[in-house]
N, C-alpha and C positions, 0 to 999 in steps of 0.2 A: 271258393267262397265268392258269393255275388256281392260286389261292392257298389253296384248301381244304387243310387239314392232314390231316384224316382224316374218317371218317364221323361222328365225335363233335365235331370242332372245325372249324367252317365259317367261311369268309371272307364278311363282309357289308360290306366297305369300298367306297369309291367312288373314281373317278378324276376329277380336275379338269384338263381339257385346255385350258380357256380362260384359265387364270391366266397372267399374264405374269411377275409377280415374287412369289416366295415371301417372306413377311415384308415385303412391299412394297419389297424391295431386291435379292434374288438372282434373276437371270433363270432361268426354268425352261422352256426351249423345248419340252421333251418332257412338260410338265405335272408334276403331283404327285399322289400318292394319299393319301387319308385312310383309314387302315386300322381296321377294327373286326372283331371275331370273336365267334362264339358257341360256347360249350361246352354241348353238349346231353347231359344225363345225367338222373338222377333229379331233380336240381335243375338249372336252366338259368342259365348265366352269360353276360351280354353284356359284352364288353370294349370300353369307350370308345365315343364317338359320333363324329360327323364334322363338317365345317365347316358353317357356317350355311346356305348355299345348297343343301345336298344332303340335307336331312332327309327329303323325300318319297321319294327314290330309296333311301335307307338303310333307312327303315322298311318299304318294299315288299320289300326283300331279306330283312329279318328275318321278315316275315310269310310269305314264300315258304318259308323254312327251317323255321319253327315251326308253321305251320298254326294250329290252335286253342290250342296251348300258349303259355305266357307266360314271360318271363324272371323268375327269382327274385331275381337280383342284377345290378346294373350296377357293374362294377369300373372305377373312374376311375384310370388310371395317370398322367394328366397333365392339368392344367387349362388349358393353352394353348388359345385359342379354336378353333383348327382341329381340336381333338379334343373339346372340351367344349361346343360351342355348342348341341347338341341334348339336353343333359342334362334340362332341364325338360320338353321335349317328350316324351322317353322316359318320364320319371316320370309325366307325365299320361296317356300312352298305356297304361302298365302301373302302375296305382295301388298294386298290392301289392308292387312291386319295391323292393328296398332297395339304396341306394347304398353301395358299399364303397370306401374311399379312406384315404389317410393323414390324420393330424390336420391337417397344414398344408393339404391340399386341401379338407377339410371347412370349415376356417376361411376359405378363399378363396371358397366358394360365394356368400355374400352380395355379394361384390364384383362378380360377374358376373350374379347373379340376385337383385336386391334385393327383388323383390316375391313371391318364391316361398317357401313355408313347407316347409322340409326336416325340421321337427321330427318325431322318431320314425322317420325313414326313412333314417338314415345309420348305417353301421357303420364305426368307426375301427379300422384294423389297423396294426400296427407290425412291425418287422423280425422275421421268423421265425414270425409268426402263420400259421395254416393255416385252410383252409375246405374241407370235404368236400362233394362234390356227388353222391356215390353211389359209382361206380367210379373216380372221379377225385378228386385232392386238389391244391388250390392252396396253395403257400407264397408268402408275400409278403415281398419284400425292398425296403427303402427304398433309394433312389438319389438323395439330395439333390444338387441342382445338376448333374444330368445331364439337362436343363440348367436346370430350375427347382427351387426348394427342396422342392416337395411331391411330387416324382416317386416313383412306385412301380413295381416290376417284379414280375411274377407268374411262378411256375414250377409247371408241371403235371407231377407226377412219374411218372404212369402212362405218358404218351406222350412224356415228356421234352421238353416244349415250354416255352421261355422267351418270355414276352410282355414285350418290352424297352423299351416306351415309345419315346422318340426315339432311343435307342441302336440302332446298326446300321441306321438309316434311310438313305434314298437319295433324291435328286432323280429325277424322272421318274415317269410313270404306270406302273401295272403292265402296261399293254398294250405298253409300250416295253421291249424286251429288248435289253440290251447287257451289256458287261463291267461288273460291279457296281463295280469298284474306283474308277474315276475319279470318278463321280458320288457314290459312297459317301464318298470322301475329301473332295470339295468340300462335301458336306453336313456331315460331321463337323467339319472344320476351321472352317467358317464359322458353324455353329450351336452346336456343343458345344465347340469347340476350346479355349476359354478355361479349361475345367474339366477339365484333364488329371488333376489329383490326385483329383478326385471320380470320374472315369471309371476310374482305376486301382483305387479302392476297390470299385467295382462289379465289375470284372474279378476281383478277389480273391474276392468272393462267388461269382462264376461258377465259379471254379476248384474249388469244393466240390460242384458239380452235374454231373450227366451230361446234357448238352444235345444233343439230336438235331435240334431245329428251333428257329430264332429267328424270332419273329413281331413285327416292329417296327411302329411307327405310320405309317411312310412307306416306300414301296418294296416289293420282293418279299419273300415269306416265304422264308427261307433254310433249305434242307433238305439241302444237300450241302456238304462241305468246311467245316464249322463251325470247325474249327481255323484255317483260313486267315483267316476274318473276325476271330476273336478275336486272332490274331497281329497283324493290321493295326491293330486297335484298341489293342493294347498298344504298338505302335510309335508311333502317332499321339499317344496320350495321355501317353506318357513323353517326347514331344518329341524322339525320335530320328529321324535322317534315314531315310526309307524307301528312298532310292536314292542311291548314291554318284555324284555328278555336279555340274554347275554350271548354275545358272540365271542368265542375263544379262537383267536387267530394266531397261528404258530408258524415259525420258520426254524426247522431243525436240520442239522448236518448229519449226525450219527444216531439220532433217535432219542437222546436223553431229554431234549426239550420237548419233543413230541410226546413222550411218555408222561412227562409232567403236565402238559397241557390237557391231554385226554383224561388223566386222573383228576385233574382239577375240575374239569367239566362234570365228572361223575360225583365229586364231592359237592358241587353246587346242586346237582339234582337231588342228592341225598339230603341236603338241607332245605329242600322244598322249592328250589328254583326250577320250575318245570320247563320253561322255554329256554333251552340252552342248545346252541349249535356250535360245531367246531369247524375250522377251516384251515386246510393245509396250504399255506402260501407258496410252497415249493411245488405243489402238484395241481392245485385247482386254479381256475381262471381268475386273473387279477380283477377284471371288470366285475365279475360276480362277487368277489370278496368286497370290493368297494360298495357295491349295491347292498349287500347284506349288512355291512357295517352301518350304513345309513338307515337300514330298516330297524335295527335293534337299539335299545336304550343304553346298554352297557357293553363296553368293548374291553376284552382282556387280551393283552399283547404278550406273546411269549416268543423270545428270540435269543439266539446265541450271539456272542461276541465273535467277530471274524476280522482278521487283520487289524486288530486294535480299533475296530469300528463295528458297525452294525451289519449283520448278515444281509446281503443285497436283496433277497426276496422281501424281507420286512421293510428295508429302506424304501424299496419301490412302492410297496403298499402305502406306507405313511406319506410318501411324496404325492401319490394320487389322491389320498384323502385330503391333504392340504390344498392341492390344486382345485378340488371340488368344494372347498369351503366347509369341510367337516367341522361340526361344532355342536354345542348343547348336548354333550354326552358325559357319562361317567366312564373312567378308564382305569384299569388295573394293569400292573406291570410285572412280568416274570422274565428274569434274565438268566442266561447261562454263560459260563466261561470257566475253562479249566484253570486259567490263571488270569489275573488282571481283568475281570469282567467290566465292560463299559456299556454293554447293550442297554441296560436299564436306564442309565443316565441319559443316553442319546434318545431313547424312546420317550422318556419323561420330558426332555427339553423340547422335542418336536410337538408332543401333545399339549404341553403347557403353553406353547406359542399360539394355539388356536383359541378362538373365542368360546367362553362358557364351557370349558372342559374342567371337570373335577377329577383329580387323581385320587383314587381310593387306596389308602395304605392298608397293610404294609407292602412294600415292594419285595418280591421274593427273589432270592439269589440262589441259583443252583451251581455247585462246583462239579461239573461233569455229569453227575447222576443224582437223583433224589436220595435223601436220607431222612432220618427221624426229624431233624430240625427243619428240613424243608417241608415235610408233611405237616408239622405243627404250624408253620407259617401259612401254608396253604389253607389249613382249617380256619385260621384267624381271618384271612382274606375272604374266604367263602362266607364266613359268618357276617362280615361287614357288608358284603353284597346282598346276602339273603335278608339282612335286617332292613334293607331299603324296601319299603312297601311297593315301590314302582316296579320291582322285578320279582315279586313273590306273591303268592296267592294270599 
């Protein structure tokens, strides 16, 4: 995929196709990109560096683009190591280059590069500051906690390009072309999702700009349908459901809870709830489960009691939902326990502690396996969900 933006704005990022887990926890079977860009004008601006193991490849790309010319500025949008690891290598390679960043980023430099002397080589910018490079002009916008406190966004007004740091990023290398939405959502919800209020503040700043191109630090450069991506970010960061429908998430030990969850999904469909998905929390990827829970308007939780507590796969799922500020959803509960079931109580307590969560009765209790009484309760619960116009045709 060609991520070059124009003759003046060139892509010098790299793809990591060997990585298994992004941030050492999120599976990325299609890899990840570490994006870096050059603005070539009377003055040359290098935007961000790349992860530690890709310095040689990155510098070679820069040399190929610039020839004998050298960057005047290195703009650091984000100090996370996958973007900042080669800062001192670049500063050494180009000793006249000045580092441009927020005050918080400059303050962080010694934390990552204890032995490097940055004195006289940094330029602190704040919200609204500008930098002219000749025929182009950059405006800097602070974006604290999207998703670190030092984050900066740059807007180039001549070509209407927004360099958005981690915002609008996506899992997958730039060689892997797919529908942006699913991996863009999984990336946003799991990486930035906790900081919806701060993302909304950035979108408010965005609304004052005419943006034709979004150049993030991960994933493809976005050149078409910019309004679509901004609208999705508005939905995700305001914690509104993206899709009206039901996700049935289950965690089963010996299959009884799974049977109930899958049958309940079929009952929902039979009652006219067309958009129903199921998710096995013991088999399927947790970050995708979290992403899909944020996508849907109603969540059904089905889990077994385990060691007088909640079965760990469900516990981990709810923990991650809470970490990412899950809210503004309807939730139904199915519990299982051969004796002394407590899973339902624990799931209800966790969900009730979150903002704007509505628990839909009745809670269903299974004793080992479904029976006639269980199915009657399942029908009652399905009718309550189907009666909600938000999840039915």
